[in-house]
N, C-alpha and C positions, 0 to 999 in steps of 0.2 A: 234439218240433220241433214248431212250429206252418208249417202251410203256407199262402202270401203268394199273393195274385194282384197282382202287377206290371201297373201300366199306365203307357206314353210315350207319348205324341198328340203326331204335329206333323201339318200340313196344307201339302199338295205339291201342284204341278201337275208331271203326268208324262203322258206318251205312252200307260202300260199301268199296273197295278198291279205290276207286277213292277220295273217302272222308281222307280214311286214307293216300294217298300220298299227298289231299294236303292239310293236320294236318301236314304231316311231310317238305313237302315246307315250309308253315309258318315258324315252328318252326326254319329251321333249316337257314331262311331268316333274323329269327328276330336280333336287334342287344346284345341284353339281350341271346343270346342264349350261351349254354354251349357245346353246339353240335359241337366239337371240335376233334374227336377220328375217327383216319380214318386207315383202314385195307387197305393195298394197296401191290396189291402182283405185281411182278416183269414179267418178260417174262418167265424168269426159272422157277416160281413157288414159289419164294422165298416172304413170308409173311415179312411186318413188320408193325406195329403198331404206328401212328403218332399222338401224342396229341400237337392239335398245341398253345395251352394253356401253355405250359411246354415249361420253359425257358430253353435254349439251352445250 
């Protein structure tokens, strides 16, 4: 099995780092969220962008 580093990024205005993290979590967990694009890096450093809303 391969180890992957998965990155999801968002820019938010918030009063504190904790509030920003809470806001990001709420957005990511929302059923209506369009936060479906991830940058995935494998053990060799190869980076792939994955859009889970994109049809294969």
